[in-house]
VOGU-3710 file (C-alpha; in Angstrom, 3 decimals, decimal comma):
1> xxxxxxxxxx> 14,259/-4,496/-4,471  13,074/-5,089/-0,930  9,288/-5,231/-0,639  7,606/-2,255/0,998  4,181/-2,089/2,578  1,475/-2,595/0,039  3,249/-3,907/-3,048  1,108/-5,851/-5,500  1,812/-9,146/-3,729  -0,163/-8,082/-0,630
11> xxxxxxxxxx> -3,695/-9,449/-0,469  -3,298/-11,431/-3,685  -2,912/-15,034/-4,635  0,340/-14,653/-6,559  2,608/-17,668/-6,570  6,205/-17,514/-5,421  7,209/-17,456/-9,080  4,842/-14,561/-9,864  5,931/-12,224/-7,081  9,262/-11,009/-8,560
21> xxxxxxxxxx> 7,599/-10,032/-11,828  4,804/-8,165/-10,062  7,271/-6,272/-7,896  9,477/-5,394/-10,868  6,498/-4,129/-12,855  5,510/-1,798/-10,015  8,968/-0,735/-8,823  8,689/2,860/-10,013  5,161/3,402/-8,742  5,569/1,939/-5,248
31> xxxxxxxxxx> 7,356/4,905/-3,620  4,770/7,360/-4,978  1,876/5,230/-3,787  3,516/4,687/-0,389  3,838/8,452/0,003  0,148/8,899/-0,875  -0,753/6,257/1,686  1,278/7,903/4,438  -0,150/11,347/3,597  -3,750/10,065/3,748
41> xxxxxxxxxx> -3,230/8,399/7,130  -1,353/11,409/8,504  -4,168/13,717/7,390  -6,659/11,613/9,358  -4,448/11,677/12,457  -3,895/15,437/12,275  -7,637/16,084/12,168  -7,672/14,760/15,744  -11,380/13,971/15,438  -10,925/10,494/13,983
51> xxxxxxxxxx> -8,017/8,116/13,964  -7,806/5,697/11,085  -8,889/2,234/12,142  -7,660/-1,019/10,640  -10,575/-1,169/8,200  -9,723/2,285/6,821  -6,063/1,369/6,366  -6,909/-1,897/4,609  -9,351/-0,155/2,236  -6,818/2,578/1,516
61> xxxxxx> -4,001/0,133/0,828  -6,147/-1,970/-1,477  -7,245/1,122/-3,393  -3,685/2,347/-3,841  -1,767/-0,871/-4,343  -4,031/-3,404/-6,018
//
């Protein structure tokens, strides 16, 4: 499986040996969480009053993927 944005190895201290197991354990959930992430950011953009800044995206990704 190719890593996608936000898998459980982002923002963690996993070792090289620990990454494959973490990715395998989350393989089914990653697409659903990615879709939630994209929907949340898109909702902010469509409001046109506020664009998501880097801090918002980091907080969102940590909430969804860690």
